[in-house]
N, C-alpha and C positions, 0 to 999 in steps of 0.2 A: 057164787060164779064169779066167771074173772072172762073180760073181756079184752078181745082186741082188734084194736083196728090200725088198720096199713092203709098207708097212702105213696105216691110218687113214681109209682110206675110209668109206663109209655113209651112209648114207637123214638128211637134215635136210631141214629147215624154211627156206624163203627168212628171211635176216636174221639165222643162225644160222651158224655157227663149224667145220670141218674140223685137224686139223691130219696132214699130211700127211709119214711118212716113208720113207727109202730108206737099206739102211745096203749097202756093198760087200765082197765082200771074194772071196776069192780074191788071184789072183798078181797085183798091183795094184801096183806101185811110183811112179808118182805120179802125181792126179788133175788135169783142166785147169779146164773146165767142168765142172757140174752142174747140171743143166737138169732142168724137169720141159715135162711136151707135155698132149697134153688130147687129144679121137675122139671125138667126141659122135656117134649114129649117122648116118649120110649124109655124114655129114660130112668131110671130110679131116683129119689129125689140124694142129695147131695150139702154135706155143711157148708157154706161158705163163711161164712164169721164167726166167734162166739166172743163174751168180751165177760167175765165174770163184775161180780157185786165190788171188788176194787179198783176192777180198770185192767186187767190181767189181759189179754187179747191176743186172738189165733185166727190165723188164715187156713186155708183150703193155697194149694202151691199156685194151683192157679188166678188166685185174685188178690195172693201177694202182690204190693207194688203199685196197686190199679184201684183197689178199695182198701176203704180204710173204714170201722168198726165204733161208733162213740155210745157212752152212754145220758141222760141225763136221769140220776135218783131221786128228784123229786119231783119229777115230773112223771116214774114209771115211766120210760118214754126209750127207746132205741133208736138210733137212725144208723145209712147203710149208705157212704159216701162215694160214686164209681165209679173213677177217670176211666178213660178208655177202651172205648168199654168195645168188644168183640162180634162177630154175630154168632160166634156160641155160647154167650153168656147170653143168649134170648130163653125163658125160661118164668116159671108163677116164683116169685119170690115170695118164702113164708117168713111168717117169724114166727117165732116162739122162747121162749121163758120157764125156765123152777121159778118156783114158788113152794115152800116148806116138802118142797117131795113131790111136786104134782107138775108134770109139764099144761103144757097150754102153749093152742097152733093157733096166727090167727088167718083169714080165708084166704092167704094169697093174692099178690097184687101182680099182671103183667107185666113183665122187660121185655120189650120186643127190640133186636141192634139190624137194624139193616138200608141200606143205602135205599 
């Protein structure tokens, strides 16, 4: 059993910053890609950023230059630093990991960008 716990969401004004964290626990032997997705009301879930086990990163065009994904392999943790937030970044953000060919999802954390 693998369990993902997310934290760091909340309400922030446009131009502000938030840092999301996600820690995996349970029967984990190795973690491959760690990702952040988001889903806004009425929209499909979309990939925001991903990071490989070796640290290679990839970002959606809409967040490039504003968001930074990082990971701490020793702690099975992935972070998403979000700067210069915009109202269109409002969504539920989900952590996702791949471990031994299986995908696991967190419960989601709400991020609201509003004045």
